[in-house]
C-alpha positions in Angstrom: 3.2 11.6 -28.6 5.2 12.5 -25.5 4.1 14.3 -22.4 6.0 17.4 -21.3 6.5 17.4 -17.5 5.4 21.0 -16.9 7.4 23.2 -14.6 4.2 24.0 -12.6 3.5 20.3 -11.8 7.2 19.7 -11.2 7.3 22.6 -8.7 4.1 21.3 -7.1 5.6 17.9 -6.5 8.8 19.4 -5.1 6.7 21.6 -2.8 4.9 18.5 -1.6 8.2 16.8 -0.8 9.6 19.8 1.1 6.4 20.5 3.0 6.0 16.9 3.8 9.5 16.7 5.2 9.1 19.8 7.3 5.7 18.7 8.7 7.1 15.2 9.5 10.2 16.7 11.1 8.1 19.0 13.4 5.9 16.0 14.2 8.9 13.9 15.0 10.3 16.5 17.3 6.9 16.8 19.1 6.7 13.1 19.4 10.2 12.9 21.0 9.0 15.3 23.8 6.4 12.8 25.0 7.7 11.6 28.4 6.5 9.3 31.2 4.1 11.9 32.6 2.3 12.3 29.2 2.2 8.5 28.8 0.5 8.2 32.2 -2.0 10.9 31.2 -2.8 9.1 27.9 -3.2 5.7 29.6 -5.3 7.2 32.4 -7.4 9.4 30.2 -9.7 6.6 29.2 -10.4 3.7 31.5 -11.0 1.4 28.5 -7.6 2.2 27.0 -5.9 1.9 30.4 -7.2 -1.6 30.9 -6.7 -2.7 27.3 -4.2 -5.5 26.8 -1.5 -4.3 24.3 -2.0 -6.3 21.2 1.6 -6.8 20.5 2.9 -6.8 24.1 6.2 -8.5 24.5 5.2 -9.2 28.0 2.5 -11.8 28.8 1.3 -10.4 32.1 1.3 -6.6 31.7 -0.9 -4.6 34.1 -1.7 -0.9 33.5 1.0 1.4 34.8 3.4 -1.3 35.8 7.0 -0.7 34.9 6.9 -3.2 32.1 3.6 -1.7 30.8 5.2 1.7 30.8 8.2 0.4 28.9 5.9 -1.1 26.3 4.0 2.2 26.1 7.3 4.1 25.5 8.1 1.7 22.7 4.7 2.3 21.1 5.2 6.1 21.3 8.6 5.7 19.7 7.0 3.6 16.9 4.6 6.2 15.8 6.9 8.2 13.4 8.0 4.9 11.8 4.5 3.7 11.4 3.3 7.0 10.0 6.0 6.8 7.3 5.4 3.1 6.7 1.7 3.5 5.8 2.0 5.6 2.7 5.3 3.8 1.7 3.5 0.4 1.6 0.5 1.9 -0.1 2.3 3.7 -2.9 4.8 0.9 -3.5 1.8 -1.5 -3.7 0.1 0.9 -6.2 3.2 0.8 -8.4 3.6 -2.9 -8.3 -0.1 -3.6 -8.9 0.0 -1.2 -11.9 2.7 -3.3 -13.4 0.7 -6.4 -12.6 -2.4 -4.9 -14.2 -0.5 -4.0 -17.4 0.9 -7.5 -17.5 -2.7 -8.9 -17.3 -3.6 -6.7 -20.3 -0.7 -8.1 -22.3 -1.3 -11.7 -21.2 -5.0 -11.4 -22.0 -4.4 -9.8 -25.4 -6.8 -7.0 -24.2 -7.7 -4.4 -26.8 -9.6 -1.7 -24.9 -6.8 -0.9 -22.5 -3.8 -0.3 -24.8 -4.5 3.4 -25.0 -3.7 3.7 -21.3 -0.9 1.0 -21.1 1.8 3.7 -21.0 0.1 5.3 -18.0 0.3 1.9 -16.2 4.0 1.6 -17.1 4.5 5.2 -15.8 2.9 4.4 -12.5 4.9 1.2 -12.2 8.1 3.3 -12.7 7.8 4.3 -9.0 9.0 0.8 -8.1 12.8 1.7 -8.1 12.3 4.7 -5.8 9.6 3.1 -3.6 11.6 -0.2 -3.5 14.8 1.6 -2.4 12.9 3.4 0.3 11.3 0.1 1.4 14.7 -1.7 1.5 16.2 1.1 3.7 13.1 1.1 5.9 13.2 -2.7 6.4 17.0 -2.8 7.0 16.7 0.0 9.6 13.8 -1.8 11.2 15.9 -5.0 11.4 19.4 -3.7 12.4 20.9 -0.9 14.3 19.2 -0.8 17.8 19.8 -2.5 21.1 17.5 -5.3 20.2 18.3 -5.5 16.5 16.4 -2.5 15.0 15.8 1.2 15.2 12.2 0.7 16.0 10.0 -2.0 17.4 7.4 -2.4 14.7 8.1 -6.1 14.5 8.2 -7.3 18.1 9.1 -10.8 17.0 12.6 -9.4 16.4 13.1 -9.2 20.2 15.7 -12.0 20.9 14.2 -12.6 24.4 11.0 -14.0 22.8 12.9 -16.9 21.2 15.3 -17.5 24.1 14.0 -20.5 26.1 15.7 -19.2 29.3 14.0 -15.8 29.1 10.9 -15.0 31.2 9.4 -13.6 28.0 9.9 -16.8 26.0 7.2 -17.3 23.4 6.8 -20.8 22.1 4.7 -19.8 19.1 7.2 -17.3 17.9 10.0 -19.8 18.5 8.1 -22.2 16.1 8.0 -19.4 13.5 11.7 -18.5 13.9 12.8 -20.4 10.7 10.6 -18.0 8.7 10.5 -14.9 11.0 14.1 -14.0 11.6 16.0 -10.9 10.6 18.3 -12.2 7.9 15.6 -14.0 6.0 13.2 -11.0 6.5 15.7 -8.7 4.7 16.7 -11.2 2.1 13.1 -11.9 1.1 12.5 -8.1 0.9 15.4 -7.8 -1.5 14.0 -10.7 -3.6 10.6 -9.1 -3.8 11.9 -5.7 -4.9 14.7 -6.9 -7.2 12.2 -9.2 -8.9 9.7 -6.3 -9.5 12.6 -4.1 -10.8 13.8 -6.8 -13.2 10.3 -7.4 -14.7 9.7 -3.6 -14.9 12.9 -3.2 -16.9 12.2 -6.2 -19.1 8.6 -5.4 -19.9 9.2 -1.7 -20.5 12.2 -2.4 -22.7 10.3 -4.9 -24.8 7.2 -2.6 -25.3 9.6 0.2 -26.3 11.2 -2.2 -28.8 7.8 -3.3 -30.0 7.0 0.3 -30.9 10.0 0.4 -33.2 9.8 -3.0 -34.8 6.0 -3.8 -34.7 7.1 -7.4 -35.0 4.9 -10.3 -34.0 7.9 -12.0 -32.3 8.4 -9.0 -30.1 4.8 -8.9 -29.1 5.1 -12.6 -28.2 8.0 -11.8 -25.9 5.9 -9.1 -24.2 3.2 -11.7 -23.7 5.7 -14.3 -22.3 7.4 -11.9 -19.9 4.0 -10.6 -18.7 2.9 -14.1 -17.9 6.2 -14.6 -16.0 5.6 -11.4 -13.9 2.0 -12.5 -13.1 3.4 -15.7 -11.6 6.1 -13.9 -9.7 3.7 -11.2 -8.5 1.3 -13.9 -7.2 4.0 -15.3 -5.0 5.8 -12.1 -4.1 2.7 -10.0 -3.2 1.4 -12.8 -0.9 4.8 -13.1 0.9 5.4 -9.4 1.3 1.9 -9.1 2.8 2.8 -11.7 5.3 6.3 -10.2 6.0 5.7 -6.5 6.0 2.1 -6.4 7.4 0.8 -9.6 8.9 4.0 -10.2 11.0 3.2 -7.0 12.9 0.6 -9.2 14.7 2.6 -12.5 14.6 0.2 -14.4 16.9 -2.6 -14.0 14.3 -3.0 -15.0 10.8 -5.5 -15.0 8.0 -5.6 -17.3 4.9 -7.1 -14.5 2.7 -4.8 -11.7 4.0 -2.7 -11.6 0.9 -5.8 -11.1 -1.3 -7.2 -8.4 1.1 -4.0 -6.3 1.0 -3.3 -6.8 -2.7 -6.9 -5.8 -3.7 -6.5 -2.7 -1.5 -3.4 -1.7 -3.5 -5.0 -2.7 -6.9 -8.1 -0.6 -6.5 -6.0 2.4 -5.4 -3.8 1.8 -8.5 -6.9 1.9 -10.7 -7.8 5.2 -9.1 -4.3 6.6 -9.9 -4.7 5.4 -13.5 -7.9 7.2 -13.8 -6.6 10.5 -12.4 -3.5 10.5 -14.6 -5.3 9.5 -17.7 -7.9 12.2 -17.3 -5.2 14.7 -16.5 -3.3 13.8 -19.6 -6.4 13.8 -21.8 -7.5 17.3 -20.5 -3.9 18.5 -21.1 -4.1 17.4 -24.7 -1.5 14.6 -24.4 -3.8 11.6 -24.5 -6.5 12.4 -27.0 -7.3 8.8 -27.7 -8.5 8.3 -24.2 -12.3 8.9 -24.0 -15.3 8.2 -21.9 -15.4 4.6 -23.1 -11.9 3.9 -21.6 -12.8 5.8 -18.5 -16.0 3.8 -18.2 -14.1 0.5 -18.2 -11.5 1.7 -15.7 -14.2 3.0 -13.5 -15.9 -0.4 -13.7 -12.7 -1.9 -12.3 -12.7 0.8 -9.6 -16.3 -0.1 -8.7 -15.8 -3.9 -9.0 -12.6 -4.1 -7.0 -14.1 -1.8 -4.3 -16.8 -4.4 -3.9 -14.3 -7.3 -3.9 -12.3 -5.6 -1.2 -15.5 -5.1 0.8 -16.3 -8.8 0.4 -12.8 -9.8 1.6 -13.0 -7.4 4.6 -16.4 -8.7 5.6 -15.5 -12.4 5.1 -12.4 -12.0 7.2 -14.1 -10.0 9.9 -17.3 -12.0 10.1 -15.8 -15.5 10.1 -13.3 -14.7 12.8 -15.8 -12.9 14.9 -18.4 -15.6 14.5 -15.9 -18.3 15.5 -15.0 -16.3 18.6 -11.6 -18.0 19.1 -9.5 -15.8 21.4 -6.3 -16.3 19.4 -8.1 -15.2 16.2 -10.5 -12.4 17.4 -7.8 -10.5 19.3 -6.8 -8.8 16.0 -10.3 -7.4 15.6 -11.0 -6.9 19.3 -8.1 -4.5 19.7 -9.1 -2.5 16.6 -12.7 -2.4 17.9 -11.6 -1.2 21.3 -9.1 1.5 20.3 -9.8 2.1 16.6 -13.5 1.8 16.3 -14.0 5.1 14.6 -11.4 4.6 11.9 -11.9 0.9 11.4 -15.6 1.2 10.5 -15.5 4.7 9.1 -13.2 3.5 6.3 -16.1 1.5 4.9 -17.7 4.8 3.7 -15.0 5.8 1.1 -14.1 2.1 0.3 -17.6 0.7 0.0 -20.6 3.0 0.5 -19.6 5.9 -1.8 -18.2 3.7 -4.6 -21.3 1.6 -4.6 -23.8 4.4 -4.4 -22.1 6.7 -7.0 -20.3 4.4 -9.4 -23.1 1.9 -9.8 -24.5 4.2 -12.5 -23.0 3.8 -16.0 -23.6 7.5 -16.6 -21.5 8.4 -13.5 -18.7 6.3 -14.8 -18.5 8.5 -17.9 -18.4 11.8 -16.0 -15.0 13.5 -16.2 -15.7 15.3 -12.9 -17.2 12.5 -10.7 -14.8 9.8 -11.7 -11.5 11.5 -10.6 -13.2 12.7 -7.4 -14.2 9.2 -6.6 -10.7 7.9 -7.5 -9.3 10.4 -4.9 -11.8 9.2 -2.3 -11.0 5.6 -2.8 -7.2 6.2 -2.6 -7.6 8.1 0.7 -10.0 5.4 1.9 -7.3 2.7 1.4 -4.7 4.9 3.1 -7.1 4.6 6.0 -7.2 0.8 5.4 -3.4 0.5 5.8 -3.6 2.9 8.8 -5.9 0.3 10.4 -3.6 -2.5 9.4 -0.4 -1.0 10.7 -1.1 1.4 13.6 -3.0 -0.9 16.1 -0.2 -3.4 16.3 2.6 -0.9 16.5 1.4 2.2 18.4 -1.7 0.9 20.2 -3.5 3.7 22.1 -0.9 6.3 21.1 -2.3 6.9 17.6 -3.7 10.0 15.9 -3.8 12.0 12.7 -1.2 14.7 13.1 1.8 16.3 11.5 3.6 12.9 11.4 0.9 11.2 9.4 0.1 14.2 7.2 3.8 14.9 6.6 4.7 11.3 5.7 1.7 11.1 3.3 2.5 14.4 1.6 6.2 13.6 1.3 5.6 10.1 -0.3 2.9 11.6 -2.5 5.3 14.3 -3.8 8.0 11.7 -4.5 5.4 9.5 -6.3 4.0 12.4 -8.4 7.5 13.6 -9.4 8.7 10.1 -10.3 5.6 8.9 -12.1 5.1 12.1 -14.2 8.8 12.3 -15.0 8.7 8.7 -16.2 5.6 9.3 -18.3 7.4 12.2 -20.0 10.0 9.7 -21.2 7.5 7.3 -22.7 5.7 7.4 -26.0 2.1 7.6 -24.9 0.9 6.1 -28.1 1.8 2.4 -28.1 1.5 2.1 -31.8 3.6 -1.0 -32.0 1.0 -3.0 -30.1 -1.2 -4.9 -32.6 -4.3 -4.0 -30.5 -3.6 -0.2 -30.4 -6.0 0.6 -33.2 -8.7 -1.6 -31.6 -8.2 0.4 -28.4 -8.5 3.8 -30.2 -11.8 2.9 -31.8 -13.1 1.0 -28.7 -16.7 1.9 -27.9 -18.6 0.4 -25.1 -21.9 -1.0 -26.4 -24.2 0.9 -23.9 
């Protein structure tokens, strides 16, 4: 059975793309009009903000309203459009990559229950080429093209004065990290991450398509082997791209569980997308084998991974705060000072609501509650990435405006169009998989 990409949904996704571009363009223009006078007003509006040390300041002895501080503030203002675009790009690329990872886990574990929705996972993963291309362009533009090596200043370790021992801004710590944190290696690693995901996506999809035709045990074994290979690659790549793309925004700080924290944020969002698309296809008559038992199990993952993310958030926050080491707590101090509302508010959609609502087995079988909660969780983890990226790149000059809304709507439109178009090219019934029948008759025992 094949899904037909309806003209209505196609038009909706195109409208999202166009509206997102227009909103982002207007926001970009408005942001470009912010001058020195407006920066003075923003810095002086709140005494706490005015006296806050910029978290990623290139300069070690900034004082409010000094020439160097104003220069840094101008950089932060210029960063906002880039940061606004980067947040949904990282989130949706992570959603697609973790969807491929989750499908690989199903193949490697010889899971039976999930084969009915395996094509949905492959469809979501099909955003990897588009999201990967956008990510490569973004990283290249961030690394090359400006006076100091990039068109933005999201990664202040790229400033050559920081690793120049003769510069007054010389940073010994960043100099020690230069073998890893340097522009050529940064771009090359990004190419490796994305090309690796592209290769495994192509390989696994081609093998599962072949398995539908041959139904051969040998082909199923190949799917198993390549899935195990991708799990190994993903374990390394997802850790490294979390360090590169996100943690290096705050290069003086590090966390040993950061890679798990960001990966689980993408994974739980990916589960939410799987639920939304599976329910949509089922209600449209294209995925009749999907029932409340499959939804119940996916909702269990949505519930469980939400708690796992919350545990990782708390473990990271509590241990660093308890140790009270200045080099470590600065990451949280800045967010507590300038982003207190968003940093703690995100616990409501990411922990409180999933825990209170999805703890019920009956709620996990409700075709209205589950997709609503999936949307809540996805938006909650957008807020999570907002709190990861914005504090270290724009500081006090943050907000939710046309830039953020436009970027999210644009990436969402591209994601919907790409994923649904890809699903329309797939056979939704993976009949070649030996566990497909088991998945069709799967029934949760209670």
